[in-house]
Steps between C-alpha positions, in 0.01 A plus 500: 500500500646840403536790735193687374276193507621423854407851608153466345453159662597636842279807458193300396564226753484748788182679396439855390683648801797264470846549638617665178239771537583550867876521437451736205271722709748509789783576257308793352427636848867472602613674179252782560638538854853509359402772251329703773801469732734604220291808425461592865851434626720410199563169676369152424507292818685170464202317649292591194764368258532185709121455499489530120785250464334250739163531329663453160713209617191331641325529165799373305559213744141382455583456132818316586852536635640548149265792440613659825869441420469661156316801639755547778784479246337768283429713809867478600602611151261796517629580850863497380423731207297741714766494770743626236255784422467571873878527533493762223224698676227398257268325746445482872576186697132442581415518130761235422370263769135552407556437129699183568234381745229542236707288260504210750126454447499523122562235241834583335329571167278761669783704652546692175138625526568616854810688381318659205196610701723626782708699248188648339352589839837650600502709183151631570599567860811688382294717264256581781794578728649736241164667440469544876837672508398728216171587670674567830749737338207711395302483825771471766555227756301454815637362826405151615153465655459534874484180705126536571385471138370183337760249378409558135535879531832461682634264232387724213649813654821318588523367144455852367774618734733216386441573132568869555839412650594254224435192711520150354225324312296246696578201275332255739172617347614388154622167639165450672315574174716256306474241776123522526463475124734200474352318801145537381588407143708196597215380726250528215302798633 
């Protein structure tokens, strides 16, 4: 039985709310939390990357140990390449760990889709970031929001403040977009 037919068999054998659906849902939630944390603090907690890797490894192990081994090998390759980019200042350490963790849960043939969607989302994010800088040059920067405001208002004002000062792009959002797309597509959603 091939990998795809095994996945379909396991999904159908466990009912409509099978383990694949549960793991995919949890993975999406964890990636959304990672994106939010990256926007709010420019940090992606290691526990979120670990959770994504464990959820992905669980899925791949249910298909078989060979599937898990291949995915881990590809994830290590992605990690090594992104670590090189991190050493050159191109990515943050949390971004590197999160992207590699996503790759653990993907079939090796699906990793390219994750990379493409992440790159496209990163490009869109970069354009929005640049447009934000342009808009802020015209309107002037505002200080971060006071501690008593709602979390969303604080994050938006802080983001505006970061953009005005040439702060880094929150690439965890692009990784989360690519990860969600790849996870849902590889699970047949």
